Phi, psi and omega in degrees: 000138178279105184295331177297323177293316178298313180293318183292331180250019188305313181300323179285327186276331191296325175294320179289331179295320179294327177291323178289314184240082188297342178283347178287132181268171175298322178299319178300312181301317177299321180289325185292311177049036178080007179276117186300315182294323178292318177301310180302320178296319180294318179297321177295319181297317187273329188248350172072008178281159176284169184300319184295318178297318180295320179298318178298311182299316181292319179296318176297318177300313178297318179301315179297321179293317178299318180293324180290330181277340180276338185286000000 
């Protein structure tokens, strides 16, 4: 995952992040602040998937977001 993309678009992405992963709280979003490792840790905590699966899921989600913003 391109961490610069996550950090650079954090304000635009954080609302959509809550839609995708509904177990994340507002406090979680405040703690993540576009930090890839923190996001992956929160996803592992709430959803129980391993790091590699979470990385794949987030990358797919970001790819979909990038595709949606280009259209």
